[in-house]
PDB file with SEQRES, HELIX, SHEET and CRYST1 records, atoms N, CA, C and O in Angstrom:
SEQRES   1 A   72  MET ALA ARG VAL ARG PHE ILE GLY PRO GLU PRO VAL THR          
SEQRES   2 A   72  VAL PRO GLU LEU GLY GLY ARG GLU VAL GLN PRO ASP GLU          
SEQRES   3 A   72  VAL VAL GLU VAL PRO ASP ALA ARG PHE GLU GLY TYR VAL          
SEQRES   4 A   72  CYS GLN PRO GLY THR TRP GLU SER VAL GLU GLU PRO LYS          
SEQRES   5 A   72  ASP GLN ALA PRO PRO ALA LEU LYS LYS THR ALA ALA LYS          
SEQRES   6 A   72  ALA SER GLN LYS THR GLU GLY                                  
HELIX    1 AA1 PRO A   15  LEU A   17  5                                   3    
HELIX    2 AA2 ASP A   32  ARG A   34  5                                   3    
HELIX    3 AA3 GLU A   36  VAL A   39  1                                   4    
SHEET    1 AA1 2 VAL A  12  VAL A  14  0                                        
SHEET    2 AA1 2 ARG A  20  VAL A  22 -1                                        
SHEET    1 AA2 3 VAL A  27  VAL A  30  0                                        
SHEET    2 AA2 3 ALA A   2  PHE A   6 -1                                        
SHEET    3 AA2 3 TRP A  45  GLU A  49 -1                                        
CRYST1    1.000    1.000    1.000  90.00  90.00  90.00 P 1           1          
ATOM      1  N   MET A   1      72.440  63.567 102.104  1.00  0.00           N  
ATOM      2  CA  MET A   1      71.604  64.117 101.052  1.00  0.00           C  
ATOM      3  C   MET A   1      71.873  65.535 100.868  1.00  0.00           C  
ATOM      4  O   MET A   1      72.018  66.257 101.855  1.00  0.00           O  
ATOM      5  N   ALA A   2      71.952  65.997  99.674  1.00  0.00           N  
ATOM      6  CA  ALA A   2      72.251  67.370  99.266  1.00  0.00           C  
ATOM      7  C   ALA A   2      70.780  68.087  99.357  1.00  0.00           C  
ATOM      8  O   ALA A   2      69.740  67.438  99.464  1.00  0.00           O  
ATOM      9  N   ARG A   3      70.836  69.434  99.303  1.00  0.00           N  
ATOM     10  CA  ARG A   3      69.648  70.111  99.236  1.00  0.00           C  
ATOM     11  C   ARG A   3      69.682  71.205  98.273  1.00  0.00           C  
ATOM     12  O   ARG A   3      70.710  71.866  98.122  1.00  0.00           O  
ATOM     13  N   VAL A   4      68.502  71.457  97.541  1.00  0.00           N  
ATOM     14  CA  VAL A   4      68.264  72.333  96.492  1.00  0.00           C  
ATOM     15  C   VAL A   4      66.965  73.054  96.664  1.00  0.00           C  
ATOM     16  O   VAL A   4      66.013  72.538  97.250  1.00  0.00           O  
ATOM     17  N   ARG A   5      66.934  74.377  96.093  1.00  0.00           N  
ATOM     18  CA  ARG A   5      65.718  75.138  96.242  1.00  0.00           C  
ATOM     19  C   ARG A   5      65.007  75.227  94.812  1.00  0.00           C  
ATOM     20  O   ARG A   5      65.659  75.552  93.819  1.00  0.00           O  
ATOM     21  N   PHE A   6      63.774  74.955  94.751  1.00  0.00           N  
ATOM     22  CA  PHE A   6      63.055  75.075  93.389  1.00  0.00           C  
ATOM     23  C   PHE A   6      62.805  76.586  93.243  1.00  0.00           C  
ATOM     24  O   PHE A   6      62.226  77.214  94.130  1.00  0.00           O  
ATOM     25  N   ILE A   7      63.216  77.116  92.200  1.00  0.00           N  
ATOM     26  CA  ILE A   7      62.975  78.603  91.944  1.00  0.00           C  
ATOM     27  C   ILE A   7      62.108  78.805  90.655  1.00  0.00           C  
ATOM     28  O   ILE A   7      62.054  79.917  90.129  1.00  0.00           O  
ATOM     29  N   GLY A   8      61.465  77.786  90.172  1.00  0.00           N  
ATOM     30  CA  GLY A   8      60.504  77.944  89.138  1.00  0.00           C  
ATOM     31  C   GLY A   8      59.312  78.653  89.597  1.00  0.00           C  
ATOM     32  O   GLY A   8      59.105  78.808  90.801  1.00  0.00           O  
ATOM     33  N   PRO A   9      58.384  79.167  88.546  1.00  0.00           N  
ATOM     34  CA  PRO A   9      57.197  80.019  88.920  1.00  0.00           C  
ATOM     35  C   PRO A   9      56.003  79.237  89.432  1.00  0.00           C  
ATOM     36  O   PRO A   9      55.186  79.783  90.174  1.00  0.00           O  
ATOM     37  N   GLU A  10      55.882  77.971  89.054  1.00  0.00           N  
ATOM     38  CA  GLU A  10      54.676  77.068  89.413  1.00  0.00           C  
ATOM     39  C   GLU A  10      55.157  75.807  90.034  1.00  0.00           C  
ATOM     40  O   GLU A  10      56.277  75.354  89.800  1.00  0.00           O  
ATOM     41  N   PRO A  11      54.335  75.271  90.791  1.00  0.00           N  
ATOM     42  CA  PRO A  11      54.634  73.836  91.421  1.00  0.00           C  
ATOM     43  C   PRO A  11      54.902  72.860  90.376  1.00  0.00           C  
ATOM     44  O   PRO A  11      54.360  72.904  89.272  1.00  0.00           O  
ATOM     45  N   VAL A  12      55.777  71.944  90.749  1.00  0.00           N  
ATOM     46  CA  VAL A  12      56.107  70.931  89.704  1.00  0.00           C  
ATOM     47  C   VAL A  12      56.076  69.586  90.566  1.00  0.00           C  
ATOM     48  O   VAL A  12      56.355  69.570  91.765  1.00  0.00           O  
ATOM     49  N   THR A  13      55.702  68.441  89.816  1.00  0.00           N  
ATOM     50  CA  THR A  13      55.867  67.107  90.433  1.00  0.00           C  
ATOM     51  C   THR A  13      57.164  66.492  89.961  1.00  0.00           C  
ATOM     52  O   THR A  13      57.499  66.451  88.777  1.00  0.00           O  
ATOM     53  N   VAL A  14      57.879  66.010  90.984  1.00  0.00           N  
ATOM     54  CA  VAL A  14      59.168  65.521  90.769  1.00  0.00           C  
ATOM     55  C   VAL A  14      59.150  63.916  90.855  1.00  0.00           C  
ATOM     56  O   VAL A  14      59.137  63.369  91.958  1.00  0.00           O  
ATOM     57  N   PRO A  15      59.150  63.277  89.823  1.00  0.00           N  
ATOM     58  CA  PRO A  15      59.029  61.682  89.924  1.00  0.00           C  
ATOM     59  C   PRO A  15      60.197  61.119  90.695  1.00  0.00           C  
ATOM     60  O   PRO A  15      60.009  60.161  91.444  1.00  0.00           O  
ATOM     61  N   GLU A  16      61.409  61.666  90.553  1.00  0.00           N  
ATOM     62  CA  GLU A  16      62.511  61.083  91.371  1.00  0.00           C  
ATOM     63  C   GLU A  16      62.410  61.292  92.775  1.00  0.00           C  
ATOM     64  O   GLU A  16      63.092  60.610  93.539  1.00  0.00           O  
ATOM     65  N   LEU A  17      61.524  62.281  93.249  1.00  0.00           N  
ATOM     66  CA  LEU A  17      61.286  62.344  94.723  1.00  0.00           C  
ATOM     67  C   LEU A  17      59.979  61.592  95.129  1.00  0.00           C  
ATOM     68  O   LEU A  17      59.312  61.988  96.085  1.00  0.00           O  
ATOM     69  N   GLY A  18      59.662  60.620  94.470  1.00  0.00           N  
ATOM     70  CA  GLY A  18      58.501  59.844  94.875  1.00  0.00           C  
ATOM     71  C   GLY A  18      57.248  60.487  94.348  1.00  0.00           C  
ATOM     72  O   GLY A  18      56.208  60.321  94.985  1.00  0.00           O  
ATOM     73  N   GLY A  19      57.243  61.199  93.256  1.00  0.00           N  
ATOM     74  CA  GLY A  19      56.062  61.954  92.815  1.00  0.00           C  
ATOM     75  C   GLY A  19      55.714  63.183  93.598  1.00  0.00           C  
ATOM     76  O   GLY A  19      54.641  63.743  93.373  1.00  0.00           O  
ATOM     77  N   ARG A  20      56.489  63.614  94.443  1.00  0.00           N  
ATOM     78  CA  ARG A  20      56.311  64.756  95.286  1.00  0.00           C  
ATOM     79  C   ARG A  20      56.055  66.091  94.440  1.00  0.00           C  
ATOM     80  O   ARG A  20      56.729  66.369  93.448  1.00  0.00           O  
ATOM     81  N   GLU A  21      55.098  66.827  94.889  1.00  0.00           N  
ATOM     82  CA  GLU A  21      54.928  68.162  94.358  1.00  0.00           C  
ATOM     83  C   GLU A  21      55.715  69.169  95.053  1.00  0.00           C  
ATOM     84  O   GLU A  21      55.581  69.302  96.269  1.00  0.00           O  
ATOM     85  N   VAL A  22      56.502  69.870  94.405  1.00  0.00           N  
ATOM     86  CA  VAL A  22      57.533  70.890  94.983  1.00  0.00           C  
ATOM     87  C   VAL A  22      56.973  72.225  94.669  1.00  0.00           C  
ATOM     88  O   VAL A  22      56.568  72.439  93.527  1.00  0.00           O  
ATOM     89  N   GLN A  23      56.907  73.239  95.680  1.00  0.00           N  
ATOM     90  CA  GLN A  23      56.336  74.415  95.366  1.00  0.00           C  
ATOM     91  C   GLN A  23      57.512  75.459  95.149  1.00  0.00           C  
ATOM     92  O   GLN A  23      58.648  75.221  95.559  1.00  0.00           O  
ATOM     93  N   PRO A  24      57.178  76.625  94.485  1.00  0.00           N  
ATOM     94  CA  PRO A  24      58.181  77.637  94.265  1.00  0.00           C  
ATOM     95  C   PRO A  24      58.808  78.067  95.650  1.00  0.00           C  
ATOM     96  O   PRO A  24      58.129  78.252  96.660  1.00  0.00           O  
ATOM     97  N   ASP A  25      60.114  78.197  95.587  1.00  0.00           N  
ATOM     98  CA  ASP A  25      60.905  78.651  96.753  1.00  0.00           C  
ATOM     99  C   ASP A  25      61.036  77.546  97.769  1.00  0.00           C  
ATOM    100  O   ASP A  25      61.557  77.839  98.845  1.00  0.00           O  
ATOM    101  N   GLU A  26      60.630  76.325  97.562  1.00  0.00           N  
ATOM    102  CA  GLU A  26      60.833  75.179  98.442  1.00  0.00           C  
ATOM    103  C   GLU A  26      62.078  74.616  98.471  1.00  0.00           C  
ATOM    104  O   GLU A  26      62.641  74.476  97.386  1.00  0.00           O  
ATOM    105  N   VAL A  27      62.668  74.239  99.525  1.00  0.00           N  
ATOM    106  CA  VAL A  27      63.897  73.583  99.626  1.00  0.00           C  
ATOM    107  C   VAL A  27      63.648  72.013  99.882  1.00  0.00           C  
ATOM    108  O   VAL A  27      62.914  71.605 100.782  1.00  0.00           O  
ATOM    109  N   VAL A  28      64.286  71.250  99.058  1.00  0.00           N  
ATOM    110  CA  VAL A  28      63.979  69.732  99.145  1.00  0.00           C  
ATOM    111  C   VAL A  28      65.436  68.945  99.205  1.00  0.00           C  
ATOM    112  O   VAL A  28      66.440  69.440  98.693  1.00  0.00           O  
ATOM    113  N   GLU A  29      65.443  67.858  99.784  1.00  0.00           N  
ATOM    114  CA  GLU A  29      66.602  67.047  99.831  1.00  0.00           C  
ATOM    115  C   GLU A  29      66.539  66.040  98.518  1.00  0.00           C  
ATOM    116  O   GLU A  29      65.515  65.500  98.099  1.00  0.00           O  
ATOM    117  N   VAL A  30      67.798  65.917  97.995  1.00  0.00           N  
ATOM    118  CA  VAL A  30      67.934  65.230  96.765  1.00  0.00           C  
ATOM    119  C   VAL A  30      69.090  64.178  96.853  1.00  0.00           C  
ATOM    120  O   VAL A  30      70.068  64.538  97.509  1.00  0.00           O  
ATOM    121  N   PRO A  31      69.118  63.163  96.395  1.00  0.00           N  
ATOM    122  CA  PRO A  31      70.264  62.139  96.491  1.00  0.00           C  
ATOM    123  C   PRO A  31      71.618  62.810  96.057  1.00  0.00           C  
ATOM    124  O   PRO A  31      71.670  63.470  95.019  1.00  0.00           O  
ATOM    125  N   ASP A  32      72.601  62.650  96.783  1.00  0.00           N  
ATOM    126  CA  ASP A  32      73.963  63.327  96.516  1.00  0.00           C  
ATOM    127  C   ASP A  32      74.391  62.982  95.050  1.00  0.00           C  
ATOM    128  O   ASP A  32      74.976  63.809  94.349  1.00  0.00           O  
ATOM    129  N   ALA A  33      74.061  61.674  94.602  1.00  0.00           N  
ATOM    130  CA  ALA A  33      74.478  61.393  93.226  1.00  0.00           C  
ATOM    131  C   ALA A  33      73.637  62.118  92.176  1.00  0.00           C  
ATOM    132  O   ALA A  33      74.055  62.166  91.019  1.00  0.00           O  
ATOM    133  N   ARG A  34      72.549  62.649  92.491  1.00  0.00           N  
ATOM    134  CA  ARG A  34      71.747  63.412  91.514  1.00  0.00           C  
ATOM    135  C   ARG A  34      71.766  64.757  91.676  1.00  0.00           C  
ATOM    136  O   ARG A  34      70.981  65.417  90.994  1.00  0.00           O  
ATOM    137  N   PHE A  35      72.607  65.390  92.550  1.00  0.00           N  
ATOM    138  CA  PHE A  35      72.620  66.824  92.771  1.00  0.00           C  
ATOM    139  C   PHE A  35      72.992  67.562  91.603  1.00  0.00           C  
ATOM    140  O   PHE A  35      72.387  68.617  91.412  1.00  0.00           O  
ATOM    141  N   GLU A  36      73.965  67.172  90.696  1.00  0.00           N  
ATOM    142  CA  GLU A  36      74.362  67.933  89.518  1.00  0.00           C  
ATOM    143  C   GLU A  36      73.252  67.904  88.591  1.00  0.00           C  
ATOM    144  O   GLU A  36      73.100  68.841  87.807  1.00  0.00           O  
ATOM    145  N   GLY A  37      72.404  66.843  88.608  1.00  0.00           N  
ATOM    146  CA  GLY A  37      71.241  66.970  87.636  1.00  0.00           C  
ATOM    147  C   GLY A  37      70.260  67.958  87.926  1.00  0.00           C  
ATOM    148  O   GLY A  37      69.461  68.280  87.047  1.00  0.00           O  
ATOM    149  N   TYR A  38      70.226  68.493  89.093  1.00  0.00           N  
ATOM    150  CA  TYR A  38      69.350  69.692  89.567  1.00  0.00           C  
ATOM    151  C   TYR A  38      70.061  71.042  89.214  1.00  0.00           C  
ATOM    152  O   TYR A  38      69.535  71.916  88.526  1.00  0.00           O  
ATOM    153  N   VAL A  39      71.272  71.113  89.743  1.00  0.00           N  
ATOM    154  CA  VAL A  39      71.922  72.476  89.627  1.00  0.00           C  
ATOM    155  C   VAL A  39      72.364  72.807  88.290  1.00  0.00           C  
ATOM    156  O   VAL A  39      72.732  73.956  88.042  1.00  0.00           O  
ATOM    157  N   CYS A  40      72.361  71.880  87.384  1.00  0.00           N  
ATOM    158  CA  CYS A  40      72.659  72.133  85.990  1.00  0.00           C  
ATOM    159  C   CYS A  40      71.570  72.851  85.304  1.00  0.00           C  
ATOM    160  O   CYS A  40      71.726  73.276  84.159  1.00  0.00           O  
ATOM    161  N   GLN A  41      70.500  72.997  85.945  1.00  0.00           N  
ATOM    162  CA  GLN A  41      69.288  73.730  85.451  1.00  0.00           C  
ATOM    163  C   GLN A  41      69.054  75.066  86.274  1.00  0.00           C  
ATOM    164  O   GLN A  41      68.079  75.209  87.011  1.00  0.00           O  
ATOM    165  N   PRO A  42      69.997  75.997  86.093  1.00  0.00           N  
ATOM    166  CA  PRO A  42      69.999  77.213  87.048  1.00  0.00           C  
ATOM    167  C   PRO A  42      68.683  78.054  86.986  1.00  0.00           C  
ATOM    168  O   PRO A  42      68.374  78.830  87.890  1.00  0.00           O  
ATOM    169  N   GLY A  43      67.951  77.863  85.903  1.00  0.00           N  
ATOM    170  CA  GLY A  43      66.658  78.650  85.827  1.00  0.00           C  
ATOM    171  C   GLY A  43      65.537  77.966  86.636  1.00  0.00           C  
ATOM    172  O   GLY A  43      64.417  78.473  86.689  1.00  0.00           O  
ATOM    173  N   THR A  44      65.828  76.864  87.239  1.00  0.00           N  
ATOM    174  CA  THR A  44      64.751  76.012  87.859  1.00  0.00           C  
ATOM    175  C   THR A  44      65.127  75.648  89.345  1.00  0.00           C  
ATOM    176  O   THR A  44      64.319  75.658  90.274  1.00  0.00           O  
ATOM    177  N   TRP A  45      66.534  75.310  89.450  1.00  0.00           N  
ATOM    178  CA  TRP A  45      66.985  74.954  90.973  1.00  0.00           C  
ATOM    179  C   TRP A  45      68.174  75.716  91.156  1.00  0.00           C  
ATOM    180  O   TRP A  45      68.867  76.145  90.234  1.00  0.00           O  
ATOM    181  N   GLU A  46      68.410  75.886  92.488  1.00  0.00           N  
ATOM    182  CA  GLU A  46      69.658  76.491  93.116  1.00  0.00           C  
ATOM    183  C   GLU A  46      70.179  75.689  94.235  1.00  0.00           C  
ATOM    184  O   GLU A  46      69.438  75.098  95.020  1.00  0.00           O  
ATOM    185  N   SER A  47      71.509  75.674  94.300  1.00  0.00           N  
ATOM    186  CA  SER A  47      72.095  74.826  95.362  1.00  0.00           C  
ATOM    187  C   SER A  47      71.814  75.587  96.745  1.00  0.00           C  
ATOM    188  O   SER A  47      71.804  76.815  96.828  1.00  0.00           O  
ATOM    189  N   VAL A  48      71.600  74.762  97.766  1.00  0.00           N  
ATOM    190  CA  VAL A  48      71.419  75.153  99.122  1.00  0.00           C  
ATOM    191  C   VAL A  48      72.548  74.517  99.897  1.00  0.00           C  
ATOM    192  O   VAL A  48      73.339  75.144 100.602  1.00  0.00           O  
ATOM    193  N   GLU A  49      72.549  73.176  99.696  1.00  0.00           N  
ATOM    194  CA  GLU A  49      73.596  72.468 100.419  1.00  0.00           C  
ATOM    195  C   GLU A  49      74.247  71.334  99.569  1.00  0.00           C  
ATOM    196  O   GLU A  49      73.559  70.371  99.229  1.00  0.00           O  
ATOM    197  N   GLU A  50      75.448  71.422  99.250  1.00  0.00           N  
ATOM    198  CA  GLU A  50      76.115  70.536  98.349  1.00  0.00           C  
ATOM    199  C   GLU A  50      76.362  69.164  98.986  1.00  0.00           C  
ATOM    200  O   GLU A  50      76.509  69.069 100.204  1.00  0.00           O  
ATOM    201  N   PRO A  51      76.409  68.124  98.191  1.00  0.00           N  
ATOM    202  CA  PRO A  51      76.704  66.767  98.760  1.00  0.00           C  
ATOM    203  C   PRO A  51      77.905  66.709  99.596  1.00  0.00           C  
ATOM    204  O   PRO A  51      78.913  67.368  99.338  1.00  0.00           O  
ATOM    205  N   LYS A  52      77.793  65.883 100.643  1.00  0.00           N  
ATOM    206  CA  LYS A  52      78.991  65.654 101.446  1.00  0.00           C  
ATOM    207  C   LYS A  52      79.781  64.546 100.867  1.00  0.00           C  
ATOM    208  O   LYS A  52      79.229  63.526 100.455  1.00  0.00           O  
ATOM    209  N   ASP A  53      81.107  64.729 100.823  1.00  0.00           N  
ATOM    210  CA  ASP A  53      81.990  63.670 100.308  1.00  0.00           C  
ATOM    211  C   ASP A  53      81.916  62.456 101.201  1.00  0.00           C  
ATOM    212  O   ASP A  53      82.311  62.491 102.366  1.00  0.00           O  
ATOM    213  N   GLN A  54      81.386  61.348 100.619  1.00  0.00           N  
ATOM    214  CA  GLN A  54      81.163  60.162 101.401  1.00  0.00           C  
ATOM    215  C   GLN A  54      82.516  59.384 101.604  1.00  0.00           C  
ATOM    216  O   GLN A  54      82.677  58.703 102.618  1.00  0.00           O  
ATOM    217  N   ALA A  55      83.451  59.482 100.673  1.00  0.00           N  
ATOM    218  CA  ALA A  55      84.730  58.729 100.749  1.00  0.00           C  
ATOM    219  C   ALA A  55      85.715  59.768 100.109  1.00  0.00           C  
ATOM    220  O   ALA A  55      85.402  60.581  99.239  1.00  0.00           O  
ATOM    221  N   PRO A  56      86.908  59.622 100.653  1.00  0.00           N  
ATOM    222  CA  PRO A  56      88.033  60.468  99.983  1.00  0.00           C  
ATOM    223  C   PRO A  56      88.306  60.096  98.479  1.00  0.00           C  
ATOM    224  O   PRO A  56      88.197  58.921  98.132  1.00  0.00           O  
ATOM    225  N   PRO A  57      88.603  60.918  97.723  1.00  0.00           N  
ATOM    226  CA  PRO A  57      88.882  60.627  96.278  1.00  0.00           C  
ATOM    227  C   PRO A  57      89.981  59.615  96.196  1.00  0.00           C  
ATOM    228  O   PRO A  57      90.848  59.597  97.069  1.00  0.00           O  
ATOM    229  N   ALA A  58      89.994  58.770  95.194  1.00  0.00           N  
ATOM    230  CA  ALA A  58      90.970  57.648  95.060  1.00  0.00           C  
ATOM    231  C   ALA A  58      92.282  58.348  94.653  1.00  0.00           C  
ATOM    232  O   ALA A  58      92.322  59.314  93.891  1.00  0.00           O  
ATOM    233  N   LEU A  59      93.373  57.758  95.245  1.00  0.00           N  
ATOM    234  CA  LEU A  59      94.691  58.406  94.751  1.00  0.00           C  
ATOM    235  C   LEU A  59      95.085  57.764  93.580  1.00  0.00           C  
ATOM    236  O   LEU A  59      94.910  56.551  93.464  1.00  0.00           O  
ATOM    237  N   LYS A  60      95.637  58.483  92.626  1.00  0.00           N  
ATOM    238  CA  LYS A  60      96.201  58.056  91.327  1.00  0.00           C  
ATOM    239  C   LYS A  60      97.496  57.337  91.590  1.00  0.00           C  
ATOM    240  O   LYS A  60      98.326  57.825  92.356  1.00  0.00           O  
ATOM    241  N   LYS A  61      97.687  56.217  90.992  1.00  0.00           N  
ATOM    242  CA  LYS A  61      98.824  55.528  91.138  1.00  0.00           C  
ATOM    243  C   LYS A  61      99.646  55.630  89.762  1.00  0.00           C  
ATOM    244  O   LYS A  61      99.166  55.220  88.706  1.00  0.00           O  
ATOM    245  N   THR A  62     100.799  56.152  89.845  1.00  0.00           N  
ATOM    246  CA  THR A  62     101.464  56.180  88.645  1.00  0.00           C  
ATOM    247  C   THR A  62     102.834  55.437  88.708  1.00  0.00           C  
ATOM    248  O   THR A  62     103.492  55.427  89.748  1.00  0.00           O  
ATOM    249  N   ALA A  63     103.216  54.861  87.648  1.00  0.00           N  
ATOM    250  CA  ALA A  63     104.517  54.155  87.740  1.00  0.00           C  
ATOM    251  C   ALA A  63     105.626  55.022  87.411  1.00  0.00           C  
ATOM    252  O   ALA A  63     105.682  55.431  86.252  1.00  0.00           O  
ATOM    253  N   ALA A  64     106.472  55.354  88.193  1.00  0.00           N  
ATOM    254  CA  ALA A  64     107.618  56.209  87.784  1.00  0.00           C  
ATOM    255  C   ALA A  64     108.779  55.322  87.213  1.00  0.00           C  
ATOM    256  O   ALA A  64     109.164  54.265  87.714  1.00  0.00           O  
ATOM    257  N   LYS A  65     109.255  55.899  86.127  1.00  0.00           N  
ATOM    258  CA  LYS A  65     110.287  55.083  85.580  1.00  0.00           C  
ATOM    259  C   LYS A  65     111.568  55.810  85.958  1.00  0.00           C  
ATOM    260  O   LYS A  65     111.700  57.018  85.763  1.00  0.00           O  
ATOM    261  N   ALA A  66     112.458  55.087  86.473  1.00  0.00           N  
ATOM    262  CA  ALA A  66     113.779  55.563  86.974  1.00  0.00           C  
ATOM    263  C   ALA A  66     114.557  55.800  85.772  1.00  0.00           C  
ATOM    264  O   ALA A  66     114.608  54.967  84.867  1.00  0.00           O  
ATOM    265  N   SER A  67     115.187  56.956  85.738  1.00  0.00           N  
ATOM    266  CA  SER A  67     116.090  57.201  84.592  1.00  0.00           C  
ATOM    267  C   SER A  67     117.433  56.608  84.798  1.00  0.00           C  
ATOM    268  O   SER A  67     118.033  56.962  85.813  1.00  0.00           O  
ATOM    269  N   GLN A  68     117.964  55.816  84.050  1.00  0.00           N  
ATOM    270  CA  GLN A  68     119.240  55.237  84.262  1.00  0.00           C  
ATOM    271  C   GLN A  68     120.277  55.735  83.257  1.00  0.00           C  
ATOM    272  O   GLN A  68     120.089  55.698  82.041  1.00  0.00           O  
ATOM    273  N   LYS A  69     121.311  56.172  83.801  1.00  0.00           N  
ATOM    274  CA  LYS A  69     122.484  56.576  82.855  1.00  0.00           C  
ATOM    275  C   LYS A  69     123.448  55.456  82.867  1.00  0.00           C  
ATOM    276  O   LYS A  69     123.675  54.819  83.896  1.00  0.00           O  
ATOM    277  N   THR A  70     124.038  55.198  81.693  1.00  0.00           N  
ATOM    278  CA  THR A  70     125.031  54.134  81.511  1.00  0.00           C  
ATOM    279  C   THR A  70     126.262  54.865  81.017  1.00  0.00           C  
ATOM    280  O   THR A  70     126.234  55.646  80.065  1.00  0.00           O  
ATOM    281  N   GLU A  71     127.280  54.585  81.681  1.00  0.00           N  
ATOM    282  CA  GLU A  71     128.580  55.190  81.330  1.00  0.00           C  
ATOM    283  C   GLU A  71     129.372  54.194  80.428  1.00  0.00           C  
ATOM    284  O   GLU A  71     129.441  52.996  80.704  1.00  0.00           O  
ATOM    285  N   GLY A  72     129.882  54.675  79.485  1.00  0.00           N  
ATOM    286  CA  GLY A  72     130.649  53.765  78.656  1.00  0.00           C  
ATOM    287  C   GLY A  72     131.375  54.144  77.594  1.00  0.00           C  
ATOM    288  O   GLY A  72     131.998  53.307  76.942  1.00  0.00           O  
TER     289      GLY A  72                                                      
END                                                                             
């Protein structure tokens, strides 16, 4: 789980966190998949701990075409 700090001026209720009330300057854990949904609001939330990579990124598979020269 990632962690974010609420930097708003008044307590807020966050339905995604089970209806929990979050106080100003409080650090809370949020689902990794939802981290960007919080930190994209820089006037309200700030990053404390980014999500951990659960799995390595998938490798791109590309088909390489061999160039063939014909003499003739």
